[in-house]
ROKOL-282436 format. One line per 8 residues: number of its first residue (from 0); for each residue z, y, x of N, C-alpha, C. Coordinates in Angstrom, 1 decimal, always signed. Atoms other than C-alpha are relative to their C-alpha. Layout:
// ROKOL-282436
NUM) Z/Y/X/Z/Y/X/Z/Y/X  ...
This chain:
// ROKOL-282436
0) +1.4/+0.6/-0.3/-17.9/-12.8/-14.7/-1.1/+0.8/-1.0  +0.7/-1.0/+0.4/-21.0/-11.0/-15.3/-0.9/-0.7/-1.0  +1.0/+0.5/+1.1/-23.2/-11.6/-18.6/-1.1/-0.3/+0.3  +1.3/+0.7/-0.4/-25.7/-14.1/-18.1/-0.3/-0.3/+1.3  +0.6/+0.0/-1.7/-25.3/-14.7/-14.5/+1.1/-1.2/+0.1  -0.7/+0.7/-0.2/-23.7/-17.8/-13.4/+0.9/+0.1/+1.1  -1.1/-0.2/-0.9/-20.6/-18.4/-11.0/-0.9/+0.0/+1.4  +0.5/+0.1/-1.1/-23.0/-19.4/-8.2/-0.9/+1.2/+0.4
8) +0.8/-1.3/+0.1/-25.3/-16.2/-8.8/+1.0/+1.1/+0.5  -1.1/-0.8/-0.3/-22.1/-14.2/-8.6/+0.4/+0.4/+1.3  -0.7/-0.3/-1.4/-20.8/-15.3/-5.3/-1.0/+0.1/+1.0  +1.4/-0.6/-0.9/-24.4/-15.0/-3.7/-0.4/+1.6/-0.1  +0.3/-1.3/+0.0/-24.7/-11.6/-5.1/+1.2/+0.9/+0.9  -1.2/-0.5/-0.8/-21.1/-10.9/-3.7/-0.2/+0.0/+1.8  +0.1/+0.3/-1.6/-22.0/-12.3/-0.2/-1.2/+0.8/+0.4  +0.9/-0.6/-0.5/-25.1/-10.3/-0.1/+0.4/+1.2/+0.0
16) -0.4/-1.5/+0.0/-23.4/-6.9/-1.1/+1.0/+0.1/+1.1  -0.7/+0.0/-1.4/-21.0/-7.8/+1.9/-0.8/+0.0/+1.2  +0.8/-0.1/-0.9/-23.6/-8.2/+4.2/-1.1/+1.5/+0.2  +0.8/-1.2/-0.1/-25.3/-5.2/+3.2/+0.9/+1.3/+0.5  -0.5/-1.0/-0.2/-22.2/-3.0/+3.5/+0.5/+0.0/+1.4  -0.2/+0.2/-1.2/-21.5/-4.4/+6.9/-1.2/+0.6/+0.8  +1.3/-0.5/-0.8/-25.0/-3.6/+8.3/-0.2/+1.4/-0.3  +0.1/-1.6/+0.1/-24.9/+0.0/+6.6/+1.1/+0.6/+1.0
24) -1.1/-0.7/-0.8/-21.6/+0.6/+8.8/-0.4/+0.3/+1.5  +0.2/-0.3/-1.7/-22.0/+2.2/+12.2/+0.8/-0.9/+0.6  -0.8/+1.0/-0.9/-21.1/-0.3/+14.8/+1.1/+0.8/+0.6  -1.5/-1.0/-0.9/-18.9/+2.6/+16.5/+1.1/-0.1/-1.0  -0.9/-0.3/+0.7/-16.9/+2.9/+13.5/+0.9/-1.6/-0.4  -0.7/+1.4/+0.0/-16.4/-1.2/+13.4/+0.9/-0.4/+1.3  -0.6/+0.0/-0.9/-15.6/-1.1/+16.8/+1.3/+0.6/+0.3  -1.4/-0.6/-0.3/-12.7/+1.5/+16.6/+0.7/-0.9/-1.0
32) -0.9/+0.9/+0.3/-11.2/-0.8/+14.0/+0.8/-1.4/+0.8  -0.1/+1.5/-1.0/-11.5/-3.9/+16.1/+0.9/+0.3/+0.8  -0.9/-0.5/-1.1/-9.7/-2.1/+18.8/+1.3/+0.7/-0.5  -1.0/-0.6/+0.3/-7.2/-0.4/+16.6/+0.7/-1.2/-0.7  -0.7/+1.1/+0.8/-5.8/-3.5/+14.7/+1.3/-0.5/+1.0  -1.1/+0.5/-1.0/-3.8/-4.9/+17.8/+1.3/+1.0/-0.2  -1.0/-0.9/+0.0/-1.9/-1.5/+17.3/+0.7/+0.0/-1.5  -0.5/-0.3/+1.7/-1.5/-1.3/+13.4/+1.0/-1.3/-0.2
40) -0.7/+1.3/+1.0/-0.5/-5.2/+12.5/+1.3/-0.2/+0.6  -1.3/+0.1/-0.3/+2.8/-5.2/+14.7/+1.1/+0.8/-1.1  -0.9/-0.8/+1.2/+4.3/-2.5/+12.1/+0.0/-0.4/-1.2  +0.2/+0.6/+1.5/+3.4/-4.5/+9.2/+1.0/-0.9/-0.4  -1.3/+1.1/+0.2/+6.1/-6.2/+7.5/+0.0/-0.1/-1.7  +0.3/+0.6/+1.4/+6.4/-8.0/+4.1/+1.8/+0.8/-0.5  -0.8/-0.7/+0.5/+9.2/-6.3/+2.0/+0.8/-1.0/-1.5  -0.4/+0.9/+1.0/+11.4/-8.4/-0.3/+1.5/-0.2/-0.2
48) -1.4/+0.3/+0.3/+15.0/-9.9/-1.1/+0.3/-1.3/+0.8  -0.3/+0.9/-0.6/+16.8/-12.4/+0.9/+1.2/-0.6/-0.3  -1.0/+0.7/+0.6/+19.3/-15.2/-0.5/+0.1/-1.2/+0.8  -0.1/+1.2/-0.6/+20.4/-17.8/+1.8/-0.3/-1.4/-0.5  -0.1/+0.8/+0.7/+20.8/-20.2/-0.8/-1.4/-0.2/-1.2  +1.3/+0.0/+0.9/+17.5/-19.1/-2.5/-0.9/-1.1/+0.3  +1.3/+1.3/-0.5/+14.4/-21.8/-2.9/-1.3/+1.2/-0.6  -0.3/-0.1/-1.2/+12.5/-19.9/-1.4/+1.5/+1.2/+0.4
56) -1.3/-1.2/-0.6/+15.4/-17.6/+1.0/-0.6/+1.5/-0.3  +0.6/-1.5/+0.1/+12.9/-14.6/+1.0/-0.7/+0.0/-1.0  +0.6/-0.3/+0.8/+11.3/-13.5/-1.8/-0.9/+1.1/+0.0  +1.0/-0.9/-0.1/+8.0/-11.4/-1.6/+0.2/+1.1/-0.7  +0.3/-0.9/+1.3/+7.8/-8.0/-3.6/-1.1/+1.0/+0.7  +0.8/-0.9/-0.4/+5.5/-6.0/-1.5/+0.0/+0.1/+1.3  +0.3/+0.0/-1.4/+4.2/-4.7/+1.8/+0.9/+1.4/+0.5  -0.4/-1.3/-0.6/+5.7/-1.8/+4.1/-0.4/-0.2/+1.7
64) +0.6/-0.3/-1.6/+5.3/-0.4/+7.6/+0.9/+0.7/+0.7  -1.1/-0.8/-0.8/+7.6/+0.9/+10.3/-0.8/+1.5/+0.2  +0.2/-1.5/-0.3/+7.7/+4.7/+10.9/+1.3/+0.6/+0.7  -1.1/-0.4/-0.8/+9.9/+7.0/+12.8/+0.3/-0.5/+1.2  -0.3/+0.6/-1.3/+11.8/+5.5/+15.5/+0.0/-1.3/-0.1  +0.4/+1.3/-0.1/+10.5/+2.1/+14.6/+1.4/-1.0/-1.0  -0.9/+0.7/+1.1/+13.8/+1.0/+12.3/-0.1/+0.3/-1.2  +0.5/-0.2/+1.2/+12.5/+2.7/+9.5/-1.1/-0.3/-0.5
72) +1.3/+0.5/+0.7/+10.3/+1.2/+6.8/-0.3/+0.6/-0.8  +0.6/-1.1/+1.3/+8.0/+3.2/+4.4/-0.4/-1.2/-0.9  +0.6/+1.0/+1.1/+7.0/+1.4/+1.1/+0.0/+0.6/-1.3  +0.2/-0.7/+1.1/+6.5/+2.1/-2.6/+1.5/-0.4/-0.6  -1.2/-0.1/+0.9/+9.8/+2.7/-4.7/+0.0/-1.1/-1.1  +0.1/+1.1/+0.8/+8.6/+0.3/-7.1/+0.0/-1.3/+0.4  +0.1/+1.3/-0.6/+8.4/-2.5/-4.8/+1.7/-0.3/+0.4  -1.5/+0.6/-0.2/+12.6/-2.6/-4.3/+0.3/-0.1/-1.5
80) -0.7/+0.3/+1.4/+14.6/-4.1/-7.1/+1.0/+0.8/-0.4  -0.8/-1.0/+0.4/+16.7/-2.1/-9.1/+1.7/-0.1/+0.5  -1.0/+0.1/-0.8/+19.6/-3.8/-7.6/+0.0/-1.6/+0.6  -0.1/+1.1/-0.6/+20.5/-7.0/-5.8/+1.4/-0.8/-0.4  -1.3/+0.8/+0.2/+22.9/-10.0/-6.4/+1.1/-0.1/+1.0  -1.1/+0.4/-1.0/+25.9/-9.3/-4.0/+0.7/-1.1/-0.2  -1.1/+1.6/+0.1/+28.1/-12.0/-5.5/-0.7/-1.0/+0.3  +0.7/+1.4/-0.7/+25.3/-14.4/-4.3/-0.7/+0.1/+1.0
88) +0.2/-0.1/-1.4/+24.8/-13.0/-1.0/-1.4/+0.3/-0.1  +1.4/-0.7/-0.2/+21.5/-11.4/-1.9/-0.1/+1.4/+0.2  +0.0/-1.1/-1.0/+20.4/-8.7/+0.1/-1.6/+0.6/-0.1  +1.4/-0.7/-0.4/+17.2/-6.2/+0.6/-0.3/-0.7/+1.4  +0.6/+0.2/-1.3/+15.1/-7.4/+3.6/-1.5/-0.1/+0.0  +1.3/-0.2/-0.6/+12.0/-7.4/+5.5/-0.3/-1.5/+0.6  +0.7/+0.9/-0.9/+9.7/-10.2/+7.0/-0.6/+0.1/+0.9  +1.0/-0.4/-1.2/+8.3/-9.7/+10.4/-1.0/-1.1/+0.5
96) +0.8/+0.9/-0.5/+5.2/-11.8/+10.8/+0.2/-0.4/+1.4  +0.1/+0.4/-1.0/+5.3/-14.1/+13.8/-1.1/-1.0/+0.4  +1.1/+0.9/-0.3/+2.7/-16.5/+15.7/+0.7/-0.9/-0.9  -0.4/+1.1/+0.5/+4.8/-19.5/+14.6/+1.0/+0.0/-1.7  -0.8/-0.1/+0.9/+7.1/-18.4/+11.9/+0.6/+1.8/-0.5  -0.1/-1.6/+0.3/+8.2/-14.8/+10.2/+1.8/+0.0/+0.2  -1.3/-0.1/-0.1/+11.5/-13.4/+11.2/+0.3/+0.9/-1.4  -0.6/-0.9/+1.0/+13.8/-12.0/+8.4/+1.0/+1.0/+0.6
104) -0.8/-1.2/-0.4/+15.9/-8.9/+8.8/+0.5/+0.4/-1.2  -0.6/-0.9/+1.1/+18.3/-7.2/+6.4/-0.2/+1.3/+0.3  +0.5/-1.5/+0.0/+17.5/-3.8/+5.2/+0.6/+0.7/-1.0  -0.8/-0.9/+0.8/+19.1/-1.0/+3.3/-0.7/+1.0/-0.2  +0.7/-1.3/+0.3/+17.7/+1.8/+1.4/+0.6/+1.2/+0.5  -0.6/-1.2/-0.6/+18.0/+5.3/+2.8/-0.4/+1.2/-0.6  +1.0/-1.4/+1.0/+15.6/+7.5/+0.8/-0.8/-0.5/-1.0  +0.8/+0.7/+1.1/+14.0/+6.9/-2.4/-0.8/+1.8/-0.9
112) +0.9/-1.0/+1.0/+11.2/+9.6/-4.1/-0.5/-0.6/-1.2  +0.4/+0.5/+1.1/+10.9/+8.4/-7.5/-1.2/+0.7/-0.5  +0.9/-0.7/+0.4/+8.6/+11.1/-8.2/-1.6/-0.5/+0.4  +1.2/+0.4/-0.7/+5.8/+9.9/-5.6/+0.1/-1.4/+0.2  +0.0/+1.4/-0.2/+7.0/+6.4/-5.7/+0.3/-0.4/+1.4  +0.1/+0.6/-1.5/+8.0/+6.1/-2.1/+1.4/-0.1/+0.3  -1.4/+0.0/-0.4/+11.1/+4.7/-0.6/+0.0/-0.2/+1.8  -0.1/+0.4/-1.3/+12.3/+4.2/+3.2/+1.4/-0.8/+0.1
120) -0.9/+0.7/-0.2/+14.4/+1.6/+4.3/+0.5/-0.2/+1.5  -0.4/+0.2/-1.5/+16.6/+1.0/+7.4/+0.3/-1.4/+0.3  +0.0/+1.5/-0.4/+16.4/-2.4/+9.2/+0.8/-0.1/+1.0  -0.8/+0.6/-1.0/+18.7/-4.5/+11.5/-0.8/-0.5/+1.1  +0.5/+0.6/-1.0/+17.8/-5.3/+14.7/-0.9/+0.7/+0.9  +0.9/-0.9/-1.2/+15.3/-3.8/+17.7/-1.0/+0.7/-0.9  +1.0/-1.2/+0.8/+13.0/-1.1/+16.3/-1.6/-1.0/+0.0  +1.3/+0.6/+0.1/+9.4/-2.2/+15.5/-1.0/+1.3/+0.7
128) +0.8/-1.2/-0.3/+6.6/-0.1/+16.7/-0.7/+0.5/-1.1  +0.3/-0.6/+0.9/+5.9/+2.5/+14.5/-1.2/+0.5/-0.1  +1.3/-0.7/+0.2/+2.9/+3.9/+13.0/-0.1/+1.6/+0.0  +0.1/-1.9/-0.4/+1.9/+7.8/+13.9/-0.6/+0.2/-1.6  +0.4/-0.3/+1.3/+1.5/+9.7/+10.5/-1.0/+1.3/+0.5  +0.7/-1.5/+0.0/-1.2/+12.2/+9.9/+0.4/+1.3/+0.4  -0.9/-1.3/-0.3/-0.7/+15.6/+11.2/-0.4/+1.1/-1.3  +0.5/-0.9/+0.6/-2.2/+18.6/+9.8/-1.7/-0.1/-0.3
136) +1.4/+0.3/+0.2/-5.8/+17.3/+9.7/-0.2/-0.3/-1.4  +0.2/+0.4/+1.5/-7.4/+17.3/+6.1/-0.8/-1.2/-0.2  +0.9/+0.9/+0.5/-8.5/+14.4/+4.5/-1.3/+0.2/-1.0  +1.3/-0.2/+0.6/-11.9/+14.4/+3.2/-0.4/-1.2/-0.5  +0.7/+0.8/+1.2/-13.9/+12.8/+0.3/-1.1/-0.4/+1.0  +0.9/+0.7/-0.6/-16.0/+10.1/+1.8/+0.3/-0.6/+1.6  -0.3/+0.7/-1.3/-14.3/+9.7/+5.3/+0.8/-1.6/+0.0  -0.9/+1.5/-0.2/-13.3/+5.8/+6.7/+1.3/-0.2/-0.1
144) -1.1/+0.6/-0.2/-10.5/+4.1/+6.1/+0.3/-1.2/-0.1  -0.2/+1.5/+0.1/-8.8/+1.1/+6.3/+1.6/+0.0/-0.4  -1.4/+0.4/+0.5/-5.5/-0.7/+5.1/+0.3/-1.4/+0.3  -0.4/+1.1/-0.3/-3.3/-3.5/+6.0/+1.1/-0.3/-0.2  -1.1/+0.6/+0.8/-1.1/-5.7/+4.1/-0.2/-1.4/-0.4  +0.1/+1.4/+0.6/-0.4/-8.7/+2.3/-0.5/+0.1/-1.3  +0.7/-0.3/+1.3/-2.8/-8.7/-0.5/+0.4/-0.9/-1.2  -0.6/+0.8/+0.9/-1.6/-11.9/-2.1/+1.4/-0.6/+0.3
152) -1.2/+0.1/-0.5/+1.7/-11.7/-1.2/+0.4/-1.3/+1.1  -0.2/+1.0/-0.8/+3.3/-15.0/+0.7/-1.0/-1.3/-0.5  +0.7/+1.0/+0.2/+0.9/-17.4/-1.0/-0.7/-0.8/+0.9  +1.1/+0.2/-1.0/-1.6/-17.7/+1.8/+1.0/-0.1/+1.5  -0.7/-0.3/-1.3/+1.3/-17.3/+4.6/+0.0/+1.9/+0.1  -0.3/-1.4/-0.3/+2.7/-14.0/+5.9/-0.8/+0.5/+1.0  +0.8/-0.6/-1.1/-0.3/-12.8/+8.1/-0.8/+1.3/-0.7  +0.5/-1.5/+0.3/-1.4/-9.2/+7.7/-1.4/+0.0/-0.2
160) +1.6/+0.2/+0.2/-4.9/-8.8/+6.1/-0.4/+1.7/-0.1  +0.5/-1.5/-0.1/-7.1/-5.5/+6.8/-1.2/-0.2/-1.0  +1.3/-0.5/+0.7/-9.7/-4.1/+4.3/-0.3/+1.1/+0.5  +0.8/-1.3/-0.4/-12.0/-1.0/+4.8/-0.8/+0.6/-1.0  +0.8/-0.5/+0.8/-13.6/+1.3/+2.9/-0.3/+1.5/+0.1  +0.0/-1.2/+0.0/-13.7/+5.0/+2.2/+0.6/+1.0/-0.9  -0.7/-1.0/+1.0/-11.7/+8.1/+0.3/-1.2/+0.2/-0.9  +0.9/-0.4/+1.1/-13.7/+8.0/-2.8/+0.2/+1.3/-0.7
168) -0.6/-1.2/+0.8/-11.8/+10.8/-4.4/+1.3/+0.8/+0.4  -1.6/-0.7/+0.0/-9.0/+13.4/-4.2/+0.1/+0.3/-1.6  -0.1/+0.1/+1.4/-8.1/+13.3/-7.8/+1.1/+0.2/-0.7  -1.4/-0.1/+0.5/-5.1/+14.4/-10.0/+0.5/-1.3/-0.6  -0.5/+1.4/+0.2/-2.7/+11.5/-10.6/+0.0/-0.3/-1.9  +0.4/-0.1/+1.7/-2.8/+12.6/-14.6/-1.0/+0.6/-0.4  +1.5/-0.7/+0.3/-5.9/+13.4/-16.4/+0.7/+0.6/-1.8  -0.3/-0.6/+1.2/-5.2/+15.9/-19.7/-0.7/-0.9/-0.8
176) +0.7/+0.6/+1.0/-6.1/+14.2/-23.0/-0.6/+0.3/-1.0  +0.6/-1.2/+1.0/-8.4/+15.5/-25.6/+0.6/-0.5/-1.3  -0.6/+0.3/+1.2/-6.4/+13.5/-28.2/+1.4/-0.2/+0.3  -1.4/+0.0/-0.1/-2.6/+13.7/-28.7/+0.2/-1.7/+0.0  -0.6/+1.0/+0.2/-2.5/+10.1/-29.6/-0.2/-1.0/+1.5  -0.1/+1.0/-1.1/-3.5/+9.0/-26.0/+1.2/+0.6/+1.3  -0.9/-0.3/-0.8/-0.6/+10.8/-24.5/+1.4/-0.8/+0.1  -1.2/+0.7/-0.1/+2.6/+8.9/-23.4/+1.1/+0.7/+0.6
184) -1.0/-1.0/-0.6/+6.1/+10.3/-22.5/-0.1/-0.2/+1.6  +0.3/+0.0/-1.5/+5.3/+9.3/-18.7/-1.2/+1.1/+0.5  +1.0/-0.8/-0.2/+2.0/+10.9/-18.8/+0.1/+1.6/+0.0  -0.7/-1.3/+0.4/+3.5/+14.1/-20.5/+0.9/+0.4/+1.2  -0.8/-0.2/-1.2/+6.0/+14.1/-17.6/-0.6/+0.3/+1.2  +0.9/-0.2/-1.0/+3.6/+13.9/-15.1/-0.9/+1.3/+0.0  +1.1/-1.4/+0.1/+1.2/+16.7/-16.1/+1.0/+1.2/-0.3  -0.6/-1.0/+0.2/+4.1/+18.9/-17.0/+1.0/+0.3/+1.5
192) -0.9/-0.6/-0.9/+6.3/+18.5/-14.0/-0.6/+0.0/+1.7  +0.6/+0.3/-1.6/+4.3/+17.3/-10.6/-1.3/-0.7/-0.3  +1.3/+0.5/+0.2/+0.6/+17.1/-11.3/-0.8/-0.3/+1.2  +0.8/+0.0/-1.7/+0.0/+16.2/-7.5/-1.5/-0.9/+0.0  +1.2/+0.5/+0.1/-3.2/+14.7/-6.4/-0.2/-1.3/+1.0  +0.0/+1.3/-0.7/-3.8/+11.0/-5.0/-1.6/-0.2/+0.5  +1.4/+0.3/-0.4/-6.6/+9.4/-3.2/-0.5/-1.2/-0.6  +0.8/+1.6/+1.0/-9.0/+7.0/-5.1/-0.8/-0.4/+1.1
200) +0.8/+0.8/-0.9/-10.4/+4.4/-2.8/-0.9/-0.9/+0.0  +1.1/+0.8/+0.2/-13.4/+2.6/-2.3/+0.3/-1.0/+1.0  -0.2/+1.0/-1.1/-11.8/-0.3/-0.7/+1.1/-1.2/-1.1  -0.5/+1.3/+0.7/-10.3/-4.0/-2.1/+1.7/+0.3/+0.0  -1.8/+0.3/-0.1/-6.2/-3.9/-2.9/+0.1/-0.9/-0.9  -0.3/+0.6/+0.8/-4.4/-6.3/-4.6/+1.7/-0.1/-0.4  -1.5/-0.2/-0.1/-0.6/-6.4/-6.0/+0.6/+0.2/+1.1  -0.8/+0.0/-1.0/+0.8/-7.4/-2.9/-0.3/+1.2/+0.9
208) -0.1/-0.9/-1.2/-0.6/-4.5/-1.0/+0.4/+1.4/-0.3  -0.6/-1.1/+0.5/+1.6/-2.2/-2.8/+0.9/+0.4/+1.0  -0.7/-0.3/-1.4/+3.1/-0.3/+0.1/-0.7/+0.1/+1.0  +0.7/+0.2/-0.9/+0.4/-0.9/+2.4/-0.5/+1.4/+0.7  +0.6/-1.2/-0.3/-0.5/+2.0/+5.0/-1.5/+0.1/+0.1  +1.5/-0.5/+0.0/-4.1/+3.8/+4.6/+0.0/+0.4/+1.1  +0.2/-0.8/-1.3/-5.2/+4.9/+8.1/-1.4/+0.2/+0.2  +1.5/-0.1/-0.9/-8.1/+6.3/+10.1/-0.3/-0.9/+0.9
216) +0.0/+0.9/-1.1/-9.5/+3.5/+12.0/-0.5/+0.6/+1.4  +0.4/-0.6/-1.0/-10.8/+5.9/+14.5/+1.6/+0.3/+0.9  -1.1/-0.5/-0.7/-7.2/+7.3/+15.7/+1.4/-0.9/-0.7  -1.1/+0.7/+0.4/-4.8/+4.9/+13.5/+1.2/+0.6/-0.8  -0.8/-0.9/+0.7/-3.0/+8.0/+11.6/+0.0/-0.4/-1.2  +0.0/+0.6/+1.5/-1.7/+6.8/+8.5/-0.4/+1.1/-1.0  +0.1/-1.0/+1.0/-3.0/+9.1/+5.6/+0.4/-0.4/-1.3  -0.3/+0.5/+1.4/-1.6/+7.4/+2.7/+1.1/-1.2/+0.2
224) -0.4/+1.1/+0.3/+0.2/+4.7/+1.2/-0.4/-0.6/-1.5  +0.5/+0.5/+1.2/-1.2/+2.3/-1.4/+1.1/-0.2/-0.8  -0.6/+0.1/+1.0/-0.1/+2.5/-4.7/-0.9/-0.2/-1.4  +0.7/+0.4/+1.3/-1.3/+0.6/-7.9/+0.7/+0.2/-1.4  -0.7/-0.3/+1.4/+1.3/+0.5/-10.5/+0.2/+1.2/-0.6  -0.5/-1.4/+0.2/+2.6/+4.0/-10.3/-0.9/+0.9/-0.5  +1.2/-0.8/+0.2/-0.7/+5.6/-10.4/-0.5/-0.3/-1.2  +0.7/+0.2/+1.1/-2.4/+3.4/-12.8/+0.6/+0.4/-1.6
232) -0.8/+0.0/+1.0/+0.6/+3.9/-15.4/-0.6/+1.4/-0.7  +0.3/-1.3/+0.6/-0.6/+7.6/-15.7/-1.6/+0.1/-0.3  +1.6/-0.4/-0.2/-4.4/+7.7/-14.3/-0.6/-0.6/-0.9  +0.9/+0.7/+1.2/-5.5/+5.0/-16.6/+0.6/-0.5/-0.7  -1.0/+0.5/+1.2/-3.0/+5.0/-19.3/-0.9/-0.3/-1.3  +0.8/-0.2/+1.2/-6.0/+5.2/-22.0/-1.0/-1.4/+0.1  +0.8/+0.8/+0.1/-8.1/+2.2/-20.7/+0.7/-1.3/-0.4  -0.4/+1.5/+0.6/-7.5/-1.3/-22.5/+0.1/-1.0/+1.4
240) +0.1/+0.9/-1.1/-8.1/-3.2/-19.1/-0.2/+0.6/+1.1  -0.2/-0.9/-1.1/-7.4/-2.3/-15.5/-1.4/+0.1/+0.7  +1.6/-0.4/-0.4/-10.6/-0.7/-14.0/-0.1/-0.6/+1.6  +0.2/+0.5/-1.2/-9.9/-2.3/-10.3/-0.3/+1.1/+1.0  +0.0/-1.2/-1.0/-10.0/+1.2/-8.7/+1.4/+0.0/+0.7  -1.6/-0.1/-0.6/-7.3/+1.6/-5.8/+0.2/+1.1/+0.0  -0.4/-1.3/-0.4/-5.4/+4.7/-5.1/+1.3/-0.3/+1.2  -0.9/-0.3/-1.0/-3.0/+5.9/-2.4/+0.6/+1.3/-0.2
248) -0.5/-1.3/+0.1/-0.3/+8.4/-2.3/-0.2/+0.8/+1.4  +0.2/-0.5/-1.1/-0.8/+11.1/+0.2/+1.2/-0.1/+1.1  -1.1/+0.4/-0.9/+1.2/+10.7/+3.4/+0.9/+1.5/+0.0  -1.1/-1.1/-0.1/+2.6/+14.4/+3.0/+1.2/-0.2/-0.7  -1.2/+0.2/+0.6/+5.0/+13.2/+0.6/+0.9/-1.1/+0.6  -0.9/+0.5/-0.5/+6.4/+10.6/+2.6/+0.6/+0.8/+1.2  -0.3/-0.6/-1.2/+6.5/+12.9/+5.6/+1.5/+1.0/-0.3  -1.1/-0.6/+0.6/+9.1/+15.0/+3.5/+1.0/-0.9/-0.2
256) -1.0/+1.0/+0.1/+10.9/+12.1/+2.6/+0.9/-0.3/+1.1  -0.5/+0.1/-1.6/+11.4/+11.5/+6.6/+0.9/+0.8/+0.4  -0.8/-0.8/-0.9/+12.8/+14.5/+7.1/+1.6/-0.1/+0.1  -1.8/+0.2/-0.1/+16.2/+14.4/+8.6/+0.4/-1.5/+0.3  -0.3/+1.3/-0.3/+16.0/+10.6/+9.1/-0.2/-0.4/+1.3  +0.4/+0.6/-1.3/+16.2/+8.7/+12.3/+0.7/-1.2/+0.2
């Protein structure tokens, strides 16, 4: 809540801001996204675990998207559980949204990159339409992006939701601190071993968006994978409250992970 401003006033300000943002967007950019979504949404899946006797049987953990030959699903490594209860018939699974109900399919992890918090699953059943990954085109600060996933998990039903925004900055995942007290073991390892850069997004994301593809609305090519937990643990380790800023892992790291998989 903004100090001195009532809830109704805050809602009115938010509506005005949303209208202003839409009005400022080029009509061509909006049209690109409208035309692109029918190609994006069939690739978006919910990632979680499945247990036939569970209530619910499918437990949502994050978002994923089809890549490669369509039988591979990309997501964040932290979305996956450390282990599943095999003795209780629990397994990794995805849920594919449908018009009337979602279809659950078993999955198996085939590649993990904990340094960049990425994972790839292989799913049972027919392949899904995969998303194309960005090639050698440079990602630039200020360029338009969109992302599609499940921002509030399955609370409102498994219907993919799309947000749009821009790449606000390309920034190091960890920032050196002026005081030793601000350092923790995770940040020290990150700065010493793999101080890679991430995309800071001016776009709305929520915990369920972890693993969502960030794509160029003009061509649908994925430029990054939404990540909040992993990045914030080092990027914002000295903040007492979360900033609300969104981040994504550049797609080059997922492409490396996918090498040799089919």
